[in-house]
Backbone as XML, in Angstrom:
<?xml version="1.0"?>
<chain id="A" units="angstrom">
  <residue number="1" name="UNK">
    <atom name="N" x="-31.390" y="-38.762" z="-42.215"/>
    <atom name="CA" x="-30.601" y="-37.695" z="-42.846"/>
    <atom name="C" x="-31.114" y="-36.314" z="-42.283"/>
  </residue>
  <residue number="2" name="UNK">
    <atom name="N" x="-30.125" y="-35.429" z="-41.954"/>
    <atom name="CA" x="-30.421" y="-34.115" z="-41.438"/>
    <atom name="C" x="-30.283" y="-33.123" z="-42.560"/>
  </residue>
  <residue number="3" name="UNK">
    <atom name="N" x="-31.300" y="-32.288" z="-42.798"/>
    <atom name="CA" x="-31.200" y="-31.348" z="-43.881"/>
    <atom name="C" x="-30.468" y="-30.022" z="-43.415"/>
  </residue>
  <residue number="4" name="UNK">
    <atom name="N" x="-30.009" y="-29.286" z="-44.336"/>
    <atom name="CA" x="-29.220" y="-28.069" z="-44.054"/>
    <atom name="C" x="-30.016" y="-27.011" z="-43.327"/>
  </residue>
  <residue number="5" name="UNK">
    <atom name="N" x="-31.319" y="-26.903" z="-43.585"/>
    <atom name="CA" x="-32.144" y="-25.941" z="-42.932"/>
    <atom name="C" x="-32.163" y="-26.240" z="-41.406"/>
  </residue>
  <residue number="6" name="UNK">
    <atom name="N" x="-32.406" y="-27.449" z="-41.021"/>
    <atom name="CA" x="-32.503" y="-27.828" z="-39.663"/>
    <atom name="C" x="-31.131" y="-27.622" z="-38.949"/>
  </residue>
  <residue number="7" name="UNK">
    <atom name="N" x="-30.082" y="-27.942" z="-39.590"/>
    <atom name="CA" x="-28.739" y="-27.705" z="-39.011"/>
    <atom name="C" x="-28.440" y="-26.271" z="-38.772"/>
  </residue>
  <residue number="8" name="UNK">
    <atom name="N" x="-28.824" y="-25.400" z="-39.745"/>
    <atom name="CA" x="-28.604" y="-23.987" z="-39.570"/>
    <atom name="C" x="-29.377" y="-23.379" z="-38.458"/>
  </residue>
  <residue number="9" name="UNK">
    <atom name="N" x="-30.586" y="-23.882" z="-38.265"/>
    <atom name="CA" x="-31.450" y="-23.378" z="-37.196"/>
    <atom name="C" x="-30.801" y="-23.749" z="-35.836"/>
  </residue>
  <residue number="10" name="UNK">
    <atom name="N" x="-30.352" y="-25.000" z="-35.703"/>
    <atom name="CA" x="-29.790" y="-25.424" z="-34.436"/>
    <atom name="C" x="-28.504" y="-24.622" z="-34.149"/>
  </residue>
  <residue number="11" name="UNK">
    <atom name="N" x="-27.679" y="-24.412" z="-35.120"/>
    <atom name="CA" x="-26.435" y="-23.671" z="-34.949"/>
    <atom name="C" x="-26.733" y="-22.241" z="-34.553"/>
  </residue>
  <residue number="12" name="UNK">
    <atom name="N" x="-27.706" y="-21.667" z="-35.237"/>
    <atom name="CA" x="-28.055" y="-20.283" z="-34.886"/>
    <atom name="C" x="-28.653" y="-20.168" z="-33.475"/>
  </residue>
  <residue number="13" name="UNK">
    <atom name="N" x="-29.403" y="-21.116" z="-33.062"/>
    <atom name="CA" x="-29.961" y="-21.101" z="-31.688"/>
    <atom name="C" x="-28.794" y="-21.203" z="-30.640"/>
  </residue>
  <residue number="14" name="UNK">
    <atom name="N" x="-27.873" y="-21.995" z="-30.914"/>
    <atom name="CA" x="-26.752" y="-22.142" z="-29.929"/>
    <atom name="C" x="-25.912" y="-20.843" z="-29.872"/>
  </residue>
  <residue number="15" name="UNK">
    <atom name="N" x="-25.655" y="-20.214" z="-30.993"/>
    <atom name="CA" x="-24.882" y="-19.012" z="-30.999"/>
    <atom name="C" x="-25.623" y="-17.883" z="-30.271"/>
  </residue>
  <residue number="16" name="UNK">
    <atom name="N" x="-26.966" y="-17.733" z="-30.504"/>
    <atom name="CA" x="-27.708" y="-16.683" z="-29.894"/>
    <atom name="C" x="-27.805" y="-16.914" z="-28.318"/>
  </residue>
  <residue number="17" name="UNK">
    <atom name="N" x="-27.849" y="-18.185" z="-27.930"/>
    <atom name="CA" x="-27.845" y="-18.437" z="-26.519"/>
    <atom name="C" x="-26.565" y="-17.996" z="-25.863"/>
  </residue>
  <residue number="18" name="UNK">
    <atom name="N" x="-25.412" y="-18.312" z="-26.489"/>
    <atom name="CA" x="-24.160" y="-17.877" z="-25.875"/>
    <atom name="C" x="-23.971" y="-16.392" z="-25.885"/>
  </residue>
  <residue number="19" name="UNK">
    <atom name="N" x="-24.503" y="-15.732" z="-26.923"/>
    <atom name="CA" x="-24.405" y="-14.236" z="-26.926"/>
    <atom name="C" x="-25.291" y="-13.678" z="-25.809"/>
  </residue>
  <residue number="20" name="UNK">
    <atom name="N" x="-26.449" y="-14.252" z="-25.518"/>
    <atom name="CA" x="-27.320" y="-13.722" z="-24.475"/>
    <atom name="C" x="-26.662" y="-13.905" z="-23.172"/>
  </residue>
  <residue number="21" name="UNK">
    <atom name="N" x="-26.042" y="-15.018" z="-22.868"/>
    <atom name="CA" x="-25.384" y="-15.259" z="-21.590"/>
    <atom name="C" x="-24.202" y="-14.242" z="-21.441"/>
  </residue>
  <residue number="22" name="UNK">
    <atom name="N" x="-23.488" y="-14.072" z="-22.519"/>
    <atom name="CA" x="-22.300" y="-13.126" z="-22.532"/>
    <atom name="C" x="-22.793" y="-11.708" z="-22.213"/>
  </residue>
  <residue number="23" name="UNK">
    <atom name="N" x="-23.924" y="-11.268" z="-22.762"/>
    <atom name="CA" x="-24.400" y="-9.931" z="-22.522"/>
    <atom name="C" x="-24.845" y="-9.828" z="-21.090"/>
  </residue>
  <residue number="24" name="UNK">
    <atom name="N" x="-25.479" y="-10.893" z="-20.518"/>
    <atom name="CA" x="-25.910" y="-10.851" z="-19.158"/>
    <atom name="C" x="-24.717" y="-10.675" z="-18.231"/>
  </residue>
  <residue number="25" name="UNK">
    <atom name="N" x="-23.682" y="-11.448" z="-18.489"/>
    <atom name="CA" x="-22.480" y="-11.421" z="-17.608"/>
    <atom name="C" x="-21.873" y="-9.995" z="-17.682"/>
  </residue>
  <residue number="26" name="UNK">
    <atom name="N" x="-21.800" y="-9.447" z="-18.878"/>
    <atom name="CA" x="-21.189" y="-8.074" z="-18.994"/>
    <atom name="C" x="-22.064" y="-7.075" z="-18.245"/>
  </residue>
  <residue number="27" name="UNK">
    <atom name="N" x="-23.418" y="-7.217" z="-18.417"/>
    <atom name="CA" x="-24.312" y="-6.208" z="-17.731"/>
    <atom name="C" x="-24.191" y="-6.305" z="-16.237"/>
  </residue>
  <residue number="28" name="UNK">
    <atom name="N" x="-24.093" y="-7.546" z="-15.661"/>
    <atom name="CA" x="-23.913" y="-7.697" z="-14.247"/>
    <atom name="C" x="-22.657" y="-7.075" z="-13.763"/>
  </residue>
  <residue number="29" name="UNK">
    <atom name="N" x="-21.572" y="-7.240" z="-14.588"/>
    <atom name="CA" x="-20.280" y="-6.664" z="-14.168"/>
    <atom name="C" x="-20.307" y="-5.141" z="-14.227"/>
  </residue>
  <residue number="30" name="UNK">
    <atom name="N" x="-20.975" y="-4.653" z="-15.238"/>
    <atom name="CA" x="-21.005" y="-3.175" z="-15.337"/>
    <atom name="C" x="-21.871" y="-2.586" z="-14.193"/>
  </residue>
  <residue number="31" name="UNK">
    <atom name="N" x="-23.019" y="-3.283" z="-13.854"/>
    <atom name="CA" x="-23.781" y="-2.735" z="-12.752"/>
    <atom name="C" x="-23.056" y="-2.824" z="-11.449"/>
  </residue>
  <residue number="32" name="UNK">
    <atom name="N" x="-22.245" y="-3.851" z="-11.287"/>
    <atom name="CA" x="-21.461" y="-3.994" z="-10.017"/>
    <atom name="C" x="-20.482" y="-2.889" z="-9.905"/>
  </residue>
  <residue number="33" name="UNK">
    <atom name="N" x="-19.763" y="-2.489" z="-11.046"/>
    <atom name="CA" x="-18.803" y="-1.423" z="-11.083"/>
    <atom name="C" x="-19.487" y="-0.107" z="-10.729"/>
  </residue>
  <residue number="34" name="UNK">
    <atom name="N" x="-20.675" y="0.131" z="-11.396"/>
    <atom name="CA" x="-21.352" y="1.402" z="-11.141"/>
    <atom name="C" x="-21.831" y="1.497" z="-9.663"/>
  </residue>
  <residue number="35" name="UNK">
    <atom name="N" x="-22.327" y="0.376" z="-9.166"/>
    <atom name="CA" x="-22.736" y="0.410" z="-7.735"/>
    <atom name="C" x="-21.582" y="0.663" z="-6.803"/>
  </residue>
  <residue number="36" name="UNK">
    <atom name="N" x="-20.436" y="0.047" z="-7.071"/>
    <atom name="CA" x="-19.240" y="0.361" z="-6.258"/>
    <atom name="C" x="-18.863" y="1.845" z="-6.360"/>
  </residue>
  <residue number="37" name="UNK">
    <atom name="N" x="-18.891" y="2.365" z="-7.531"/>
    <atom name="CA" x="-18.591" y="3.802" z="-7.767"/>
    <atom name="C" x="-19.537" y="4.658" z="-6.977"/>
  </residue>
  <residue number="38" name="UNK">
    <atom name="N" x="-20.847" y="4.331" z="-7.083"/>
    <atom name="CA" x="-21.833" y="5.187" z="-6.380"/>
    <atom name="C" x="-21.721" y="5.038" z="-4.852"/>
  </residue>
  <residue number="39" name="UNK">
    <atom name="N" x="-21.408" y="3.860" z="-4.414"/>
    <atom name="CA" x="-21.282" y="3.692" z="-2.945"/>
    <atom name="C" x="-20.034" y="4.477" z="-2.475"/>
  </residue>
  <residue number="40" name="UNK">
    <atom name="N" x="-18.987" y="4.544" z="-3.214"/>
    <atom name="CA" x="-17.830" y="5.353" z="-2.884"/>
    <atom name="C" x="-18.100" y="6.796" z="-2.792"/>
  </residue>
  <residue number="41" name="UNK">
    <atom name="N" x="-18.932" y="7.299" z="-3.800"/>
    <atom name="CA" x="-19.253" y="8.681" z="-3.821"/>
    <atom name="C" x="-20.199" y="9.011" z="-2.643"/>
  </residue>
  <residue number="42" name="UNK">
    <atom name="N" x="-21.167" y="8.124" z="-2.333"/>
    <atom name="CA" x="-22.030" y="8.281" z="-1.214"/>
    <atom name="C" x="-21.240" y="8.373" z="0.086"/>
  </residue>
  <residue number="43" name="UNK">
    <atom name="N" x="-20.247" y="7.538" z="0.228"/>
    <atom name="CA" x="-19.446" y="7.557" z="1.485"/>
    <atom name="C" x="-18.697" y="8.845" z="1.593"/>
  </residue>
  <residue number="44" name="UNK">
    <atom name="N" x="-18.115" y="9.326" z="0.429"/>
    <atom name="CA" x="-17.409" y="10.585" z="0.468"/>
    <atom name="C" x="-18.314" y="11.749" z="0.816"/>
  </residue>
  <residue number="45" name="UNK">
    <atom name="N" x="-19.566" y="11.740" z="0.295"/>
    <atom name="CA" x="-20.500" y="12.832" z="0.607"/>
    <atom name="C" x="-20.808" y="12.770" z="2.117"/>
  </residue>
  <residue number="46" name="UNK">
    <atom name="N" x="-21.048" y="11.532" z="2.601"/>
    <atom name="CA" x="-21.336" y="11.384" z="4.050"/>
    <atom name="C" x="-20.166" y="11.894" z="4.938"/>
  </residue>
  <residue number="47" name="UNK">
    <atom name="N" x="-18.947" y="11.661" z="4.510"/>
    <atom name="CA" x="-17.777" y="12.103" z="5.280"/>
    <atom name="C" x="-17.427" y="13.526" z="5.046"/>
  </residue>
  <residue number="48" name="UNK">
    <atom name="N" x="-18.065" y="14.171" z="4.117"/>
    <atom name="CA" x="-17.783" y="15.573" z="3.753"/>
    <atom name="C" x="-16.506" y="15.718" z="2.888"/>
  </residue>
  <residue number="49" name="UNK">
    <atom name="N" x="-16.099" y="14.621" z="2.287"/>
    <atom name="CA" x="-14.871" y="14.617" z="1.460"/>
    <atom name="C" x="-15.119" y="14.808" z="-0.009"/>
  </residue>
  <residue number="50" name="UNK">
    <atom name="N" x="-16.376" y="14.740" z="-0.471"/>
    <atom name="CA" x="-16.647" y="14.795" z="-1.926"/>
    <atom name="C" x="-16.487" y="16.222" z="-2.434"/>
  </residue>
  <residue number="51" name="UNK">
    <atom name="N" x="-15.754" y="16.355" z="-3.470"/>
    <atom name="CA" x="-15.574" y="17.680" z="-4.118"/>
    <atom name="C" x="-16.086" y="17.611" z="-5.558"/>
  </residue>
  <residue number="52" name="UNK">
    <atom name="N" x="-16.923" y="18.582" z="-5.902"/>
    <atom name="CA" x="-17.455" y="18.655" z="-7.228"/>
    <atom name="C" x="-16.602" y="19.548" z="-8.112"/>
  </residue>
  <residue number="53" name="UNK">
    <atom name="N" x="-16.178" y="18.993" z="-9.277"/>
    <atom name="CA" x="-15.388" y="19.821" z="-10.234"/>
    <atom name="C" x="-16.388" y="20.620" z="-11.041"/>
  </residue>
  <residue number="54" name="UNK">
    <atom name="N" x="-16.555" y="21.830" z="-10.715"/>
    <atom name="CA" x="-17.604" y="22.701" z="-11.388"/>
    <atom name="C" x="-17.206" y="22.939" z="-12.812"/>
  </residue>
  <residue number="55" name="UNK">
    <atom name="N" x="-15.947" y="23.082" z="-13.098"/>
    <atom name="CA" x="-15.566" y="23.296" z="-14.535"/>
    <atom name="C" x="-15.948" y="22.144" z="-15.383"/>
  </residue>
  <residue number="56" name="UNK">
    <atom name="N" x="-15.567" y="20.970" z="-14.971"/>
    <atom name="CA" x="-15.848" y="19.722" z="-15.748"/>
    <atom name="C" x="-17.358" y="19.462" z="-15.877"/>
  </residue>
  <residue number="57" name="UNK">
    <atom name="N" x="-18.125" y="19.724" z="-14.748"/>
    <atom name="CA" x="-19.531" y="19.531" z="-14.758"/>
    <atom name="C" x="-20.197" y="20.513" z="-15.710"/>
  </residue>
  <residue number="58" name="UNK">
    <atom name="N" x="-19.868" y="21.778" z="-15.635"/>
    <atom name="CA" x="-20.485" y="22.781" z="-16.502"/>
    <atom name="C" x="-20.112" y="22.511" z="-17.995"/>
  </residue>
  <residue number="59" name="UNK">
    <atom name="N" x="-18.910" y="22.033" z="-18.261"/>
    <atom name="CA" x="-18.508" y="21.700" z="-19.628"/>
    <atom name="C" x="-19.393" y="20.490" z="-20.114"/>
  </residue>
  <residue number="60" name="UNK">
    <atom name="N" x="-19.590" y="19.477" z="-19.275"/>
    <atom name="CA" x="-20.361" y="18.328" z="-19.659"/>
    <atom name="C" x="-21.789" y="18.721" z="-19.914"/>
  </residue>
  <residue number="61" name="UNK">
    <atom name="N" x="-22.371" y="19.589" z="-19.136"/>
    <atom name="CA" x="-23.746" y="20.042" z="-19.324"/>
    <atom name="C" x="-23.844" y="20.870" z="-20.561"/>
  </residue>
  <residue number="62" name="UNK">
    <atom name="N" x="-22.931" y="21.730" z="-20.828"/>
    <atom name="CA" x="-22.911" y="22.557" z="-22.018"/>
    <atom name="C" x="-22.754" y="21.648" z="-23.306"/>
  </residue>
  <residue number="63" name="UNK">
    <atom name="N" x="-21.904" y="20.628" z="-23.276"/>
    <atom name="CA" x="-21.713" y="19.720" z="-24.369"/>
    <atom name="C" x="-23.002" y="18.964" z="-24.684"/>
  </residue>
  <residue number="64" name="UNK">
    <atom name="N" x="-23.743" y="18.625" z="-23.622"/>
    <atom name="CA" x="-25.047" y="17.888" z="-23.918"/>
    <atom name="C" x="-26.050" y="18.793" z="-24.612"/>
  </residue>
  <residue number="65" name="UNK">
    <atom name="N" x="-26.006" y="20.074" z="-24.322"/>
    <atom name="CA" x="-26.970" y="20.961" z="-24.934"/>
    <atom name="C" x="-26.581" y="21.324" z="-26.393"/>
  </residue>
  <residue number="66" name="UNK">
    <atom name="N" x="-25.300" y="21.259" z="-26.718"/>
    <atom name="CA" x="-24.836" y="21.608" z="-28.049"/>
    <atom name="C" x="-24.921" y="20.457" z="-28.933"/>
  </residue>
</chain>
């Protein structure tokens, strides 16, 4: 006979494992997107095509301070 405490522990362990795997997959996807974005910006800088939006940048900096 299996008691309820043991069943609850096993179910909890399985759920936390699937959550961990899901978080790892999402993290890898996010890192891949950020790396793609950074590589595109680096390429634009190298080619002299990158333009900095000073208005948006200064607003973002000011918002961080406030």
